[in-house]
PyMOL CGO cylinders between C-alpha atoms (Angstrom):
from pymol import cmd
from pymol.cgo import CYLINDER

trace = [
    CYLINDER, 39.92, -23.00, 0.00, 36.20, -23.53, -0.41, 0.3, 1, 1, 1, 1, 1, 1,
    CYLINDER, 36.20, -23.53, -0.41, 33.79, -21.06, 1.13, 0.3, 1, 1, 1, 1, 1, 1,
    CYLINDER, 33.79, -21.06, 1.13, 31.77, -22.77, 3.88, 0.3, 1, 1, 1, 1, 1, 1,
    CYLINDER, 31.77, -22.77, 3.88, 28.80, -20.36, 3.71, 0.3, 1, 1, 1, 1, 1, 1,
    CYLINDER, 28.80, -20.36, 3.71, 25.50, -22.07, 3.32, 0.3, 1, 1, 1, 1, 1, 1,
    CYLINDER, 25.50, -22.07, 3.32, 23.12, -20.22, 1.01, 0.3, 1, 1, 1, 1, 1, 1,
    CYLINDER, 23.12, -20.22, 1.01, 19.52, -21.19, 1.08, 0.3, 1, 1, 1, 1, 1, 1,
    CYLINDER, 19.52, -21.19, 1.08, 17.35, -20.46, -1.93, 0.3, 1, 1, 1, 1, 1, 1,
    CYLINDER, 17.35, -20.46, -1.93, 15.39, -17.26, -1.49, 0.3, 1, 1, 1, 1, 1, 1,
    CYLINDER, 15.39, -17.26, -1.49, 11.66, -17.18, -1.97, 0.3, 1, 1, 1, 1, 1, 1,
    CYLINDER, 11.66, -17.18, -1.97, 10.68, -15.40, -5.16, 0.3, 1, 1, 1, 1, 1, 1,
    CYLINDER, 10.68, -15.40, -5.16, 8.38, -13.10, -3.16, 0.3, 1, 1, 1, 1, 1, 1,
    CYLINDER, 8.38, -13.10, -3.16, 11.22, -12.10, -0.82, 0.3, 1, 1, 1, 1, 1, 1,
    CYLINDER, 11.22, -12.10, -0.82, 13.68, -11.59, -3.66, 0.3, 1, 1, 1, 1, 1, 1,
    CYLINDER, 13.68, -11.59, -3.66, 11.19, -9.46, -5.59, 0.3, 1, 1, 1, 1, 1, 1,
    CYLINDER, 11.19, -9.46, -5.59, 10.30, -7.36, -2.53, 0.3, 1, 1, 1, 1, 1, 1,
    CYLINDER, 10.30, -7.36, -2.53, 13.99, -6.81, -1.83, 0.3, 1, 1, 1, 1, 1, 1,
    CYLINDER, 13.99, -6.81, -1.83, 14.64, -5.74, -5.43, 0.3, 1, 1, 1, 1, 1, 1,
    CYLINDER, 14.64, -5.74, -5.43, 11.66, -3.37, -5.49, 0.3, 1, 1, 1, 1, 1, 1,
    CYLINDER, 11.66, -3.37, -5.49, 12.75, -1.77, -2.23, 0.3, 1, 1, 1, 1, 1, 1,
    CYLINDER, 12.75, -1.77, -2.23, 16.38, -1.36, -3.35, 0.3, 1, 1, 1, 1, 1, 1,
    CYLINDER, 16.38, -1.36, -3.35, 15.36, 0.28, -6.63, 0.3, 1, 1, 1, 1, 1, 1,
    CYLINDER, 15.36, 0.28, -6.63, 12.64, 2.46, -5.10, 0.3, 1, 1, 1, 1, 1, 1,
    CYLINDER, 12.64, 2.46, -5.10, 10.01, 0.84, -7.27, 0.3, 1, 1, 1, 1, 1, 1,
    CYLINDER, 10.01, 0.84, -7.27, 8.00, -0.32, -4.24, 0.3, 1, 1, 1, 1, 1, 1,
    CYLINDER, 8.00, -0.32, -4.24, 6.83, 3.25, -3.75, 0.3, 1, 1, 1, 1, 1, 1,
    CYLINDER, 6.83, 3.25, -3.75, 5.79, 3.63, -7.40, 0.3, 1, 1, 1, 1, 1, 1,
    CYLINDER, 5.79, 3.63, -7.40, 4.05, 0.25, -7.36, 0.3, 1, 1, 1, 1, 1, 1,
    CYLINDER, 4.05, 0.25, -7.36, 2.11, 1.29, -4.27, 0.3, 1, 1, 1, 1, 1, 1,
    CYLINDER, 2.11, 1.29, -4.27, 1.07, 4.50, -5.99, 0.3, 1, 1, 1, 1, 1, 1,
    CYLINDER, 1.07, 4.50, -5.99, 0.02, 2.69, -9.16, 0.3, 1, 1, 1, 1, 1, 1,
    CYLINDER, 0.02, 2.69, -9.16, -2.16, 0.30, -7.17, 0.3, 1, 1, 1, 1, 1, 1,
    CYLINDER, -2.16, 0.30, -7.17, -4.38, 3.25, -6.22, 0.3, 1, 1, 1, 1, 1, 1,
    CYLINDER, -4.38, 3.25, -6.22, -5.52, 3.50, -9.85, 0.3, 1, 1, 1, 1, 1, 1,
    CYLINDER, -5.52, 3.50, -9.85, -6.63, -0.15, -9.87, 0.3, 1, 1, 1, 1, 1, 1,
    CYLINDER, -6.63, -0.15, -9.87, -8.16, 0.05, -6.39, 0.3, 1, 1, 1, 1, 1, 1,
    CYLINDER, -8.16, 0.05, -6.39, -9.96, 3.37, -6.98, 0.3, 1, 1, 1, 1, 1, 1,
    CYLINDER, -9.96, 3.37, -6.98, -13.54, 1.96, -7.10, 0.3, 1, 1, 1, 1, 1, 1,
    CYLINDER, -13.54, 1.96, -7.10, -13.04, 0.03, -3.86, 0.3, 1, 1, 1, 1, 1, 1,
    CYLINDER, -13.04, 0.03, -3.86, -11.35, 2.97, -2.12, 0.3, 1, 1, 1, 1, 1, 1,
    CYLINDER, -11.35, 2.97, -2.12, -13.98, 5.59, -2.95, 0.3, 1, 1, 1, 1, 1, 1,
    CYLINDER, -13.98, 5.59, -2.95, -17.14, 3.50, -3.11, 0.3, 1, 1, 1, 1, 1, 1,
    CYLINDER, -17.14, 3.50, -3.11, -19.68, 2.88, -5.87, 0.3, 1, 1, 1, 1, 1, 1,
    CYLINDER, -19.68, 2.88, -5.87, -21.29, 6.34, -5.94, 0.3, 1, 1, 1, 1, 1, 1,
    CYLINDER, -21.29, 6.34, -5.94, -18.04, 8.23, -6.53, 0.3, 1, 1, 1, 1, 1, 1,
    CYLINDER, -18.04, 8.23, -6.53, -16.60, 5.48, -8.74, 0.3, 1, 1, 1, 1, 1, 1,
    CYLINDER, -16.60, 5.48, -8.74, -19.64, 5.80, -11.04, 0.3, 1, 1, 1, 1, 1, 1,
    CYLINDER, -19.64, 5.80, -11.04, -18.73, 9.40, -11.93, 0.3, 1, 1, 1, 1, 1, 1,
    CYLINDER, -18.73, 9.40, -11.93, -14.93, 9.26, -11.77, 0.3, 1, 1, 1, 1, 1, 1,
    CYLINDER, -14.93, 9.26, -11.77, -12.00, 7.35, -13.20, 0.3, 1, 1, 1, 1, 1, 1,
    CYLINDER, -12.00, 7.35, -13.20, -8.49, 7.37, -11.74, 0.3, 1, 1, 1, 1, 1, 1,
    CYLINDER, -8.49, 7.37, -11.74, -6.12, 7.92, -14.65, 0.3, 1, 1, 1, 1, 1, 1,
    CYLINDER, -6.12, 7.92, -14.65, -2.52, 8.07, -13.45, 0.3, 1, 1, 1, 1, 1, 1,
    CYLINDER, -2.52, 8.07, -13.45, -0.14, 8.83, -10.58, 0.3, 1, 1, 1, 1, 1, 1,
    CYLINDER, -0.14, 8.83, -10.58, 3.00, 10.90, -11.05, 0.3, 1, 1, 1, 1, 1, 1,
    CYLINDER, 3.00, 10.90, -11.05, 6.25, 10.04, -9.23, 0.3, 1, 1, 1, 1, 1, 1,
    CYLINDER, 6.25, 10.04, -9.23, 5.68, 12.93, -6.80, 0.3, 1, 1, 1, 1, 1, 1,
    CYLINDER, 5.68, 12.93, -6.80, 2.39, 11.35, -5.66, 0.3, 1, 1, 1, 1, 1, 1,
    CYLINDER, 2.39, 11.35, -5.66, -0.15, 13.38, -7.64, 0.3, 1, 1, 1, 1, 1, 1,
    CYLINDER, -0.15, 13.38, -7.64, -3.21, 11.33, -8.57, 0.3, 1, 1, 1, 1, 1, 1,
    CYLINDER, -3.21, 11.33, -8.57, -5.11, 12.48, -11.67, 0.3, 1, 1, 1, 1, 1, 1,
    CYLINDER, -5.11, 12.48, -11.67, -8.82, 11.67, -11.66, 0.3, 1, 1, 1, 1, 1, 1,
    CYLINDER, -8.82, 11.67, -11.66, -11.28, 12.22, -14.52, 0.3, 1, 1, 1, 1, 1, 1,
    CYLINDER, -11.28, 12.22, -14.52, -14.71, 13.48, -13.36, 0.3, 1, 1, 1, 1, 1, 1,
    CYLINDER, -14.71, 13.48, -13.36, -18.00, 13.28, -15.31, 0.3, 1, 1, 1, 1, 1, 1,
    CYLINDER, -18.00, 13.28, -15.31, -19.42, 16.74, -14.52, 0.3, 1, 1, 1, 1, 1, 1,
    CYLINDER, -19.42, 16.74, -14.52, -18.29, 20.06, -13.12, 0.3, 1, 1, 1, 1, 1, 1,
    CYLINDER, -18.29, 20.06, -13.12, -20.82, 19.76, -10.28, 0.3, 1, 1, 1, 1, 1, 1,
    CYLINDER, -20.82, 19.76, -10.28, -19.22, 16.49, -9.20, 0.3, 1, 1, 1, 1, 1, 1,
    CYLINDER, -19.22, 16.49, -9.20, -15.77, 18.00, -9.57, 0.3, 1, 1, 1, 1, 1, 1,
    CYLINDER, -15.77, 18.00, -9.57, -16.70, 20.80, -7.14, 0.3, 1, 1, 1, 1, 1, 1,
    CYLINDER, -16.70, 20.80, -7.14, -18.16, 18.29, -4.68, 0.3, 1, 1, 1, 1, 1, 1,
    CYLINDER, -18.16, 18.29, -4.68, -15.09, 16.07, -4.87, 0.3, 1, 1, 1, 1, 1, 1,
    CYLINDER, -15.09, 16.07, -4.87, -12.76, 19.01, -4.25, 0.3, 1, 1, 1, 1, 1, 1,
    CYLINDER, -12.76, 19.01, -4.25, -14.60, 19.56, -0.99, 0.3, 1, 1, 1, 1, 1, 1,
    CYLINDER, -14.60, 19.56, -0.99, -14.38, 15.85, -0.16, 0.3, 1, 1, 1, 1, 1, 1,
    CYLINDER, -14.38, 15.85, -0.16, -10.68, 15.60, -1.06, 0.3, 1, 1, 1, 1, 1, 1,
    CYLINDER, -10.68, 15.60, -1.06, -9.33, 15.44, 2.53, 0.3, 1, 1, 1, 1, 1, 1,
    CYLINDER, -9.33, 15.44, 2.53, -11.64, 12.51, 3.36, 0.3, 1, 1, 1, 1, 1, 1,
    CYLINDER, -11.64, 12.51, 3.36, -10.84, 10.75, 0.08, 0.3, 1, 1, 1, 1, 1, 1,
    CYLINDER, -10.84, 10.75, 0.08, -7.09, 11.23, 0.68, 0.3, 1, 1, 1, 1, 1, 1,
    CYLINDER, -7.09, 11.23, 0.68, -7.43, 9.72, 4.14, 0.3, 1, 1, 1, 1, 1, 1,
    CYLINDER, -7.43, 9.72, 4.14, -9.22, 6.66, 2.71, 0.3, 1, 1, 1, 1, 1, 1,
    CYLINDER, -9.22, 6.66, 2.71, -6.65, 6.24, -0.07, 0.3, 1, 1, 1, 1, 1, 1,
    CYLINDER, -6.65, 6.24, -0.07, -3.64, 6.46, 2.25, 0.3, 1, 1, 1, 1, 1, 1,
    CYLINDER, -3.64, 6.46, 2.25, -5.06, 4.45, 5.17, 0.3, 1, 1, 1, 1, 1, 1,
    CYLINDER, -5.06, 4.45, 5.17, -2.66, 1.62, 5.95, 0.3, 1, 1, 1, 1, 1, 1,
    CYLINDER, -2.66, 1.62, 5.95, -0.42, 2.47, 2.99, 0.3, 1, 1, 1, 1, 1, 1,
    CYLINDER, -0.42, 2.47, 2.99, 3.24, 2.58, 3.96, 0.3, 1, 1, 1, 1, 1, 1,
    CYLINDER, 3.24, 2.58, 3.96, 4.85, 2.91, 0.55, 0.3, 1, 1, 1, 1, 1, 1,
    CYLINDER, 4.85, 2.91, 0.55, 3.31, 4.81, -2.30, 0.3, 1, 1, 1, 1, 1, 1,
    CYLINDER, 3.31, 4.81, -2.30, 1.26, 7.41, -0.48, 0.3, 1, 1, 1, 1, 1, 1,
    CYLINDER, 1.26, 7.41, -0.48, -0.76, 9.85, -2.56, 0.3, 1, 1, 1, 1, 1, 1,
    CYLINDER, -0.76, 9.85, -2.56, 0.17, 13.46, -1.81, 0.3, 1, 1, 1, 1, 1, 1,
    CYLINDER, 0.17, 13.46, -1.81, -2.53, 15.31, -3.76, 0.3, 1, 1, 1, 1, 1, 1,
    CYLINDER, -2.53, 15.31, -3.76, -5.44, 14.74, -6.13, 0.3, 1, 1, 1, 1, 1, 1,
    CYLINDER, -5.44, 14.74, -6.13, -5.94, 16.70, -9.33, 0.3, 1, 1, 1, 1, 1, 1,
    CYLINDER, -5.94, 16.70, -9.33, -9.49, 16.51, -10.68, 0.3, 1, 1, 1, 1, 1, 1,
    CYLINDER, -9.49, 16.51, -10.68, -10.14, 17.16, -14.37, 0.3, 1, 1, 1, 1, 1, 1,
    CYLINDER, -10.14, 17.16, -14.37, -13.33, 17.24, -16.37, 0.3, 1, 1, 1, 1, 1, 1,
    CYLINDER, -13.33, 17.24, -16.37, -14.05, 14.40, -18.78, 0.3, 1, 1, 1, 1, 1, 1,
    CYLINDER, -14.05, 14.40, -18.78, -14.70, 15.53, -22.34, 0.3, 1, 1, 1, 1, 1, 1,
]
cmd.load_cgo(trace, "trace")
């Protein structure tokens, strides 16, 4: 006996979102977007002396800093920067920032 279920084609966007959510990759994708969005998130002054490098699965963002003076300043600004990064972000929140000196 034939199955009477009607299946409508799924939108590619919906299918992809569903797959990413099922596999847990939506969280990682959200974290990775921070690296690309770094200049917009922190503004031109901070972006000029930093470069977001990578995000680990546990939510640690690694950021390269031009000078040790800037690194000290950014460590003090970290709570504000974290708030800007995570504002409106459901999946892929950043848990901590690790600053390291560019060589």
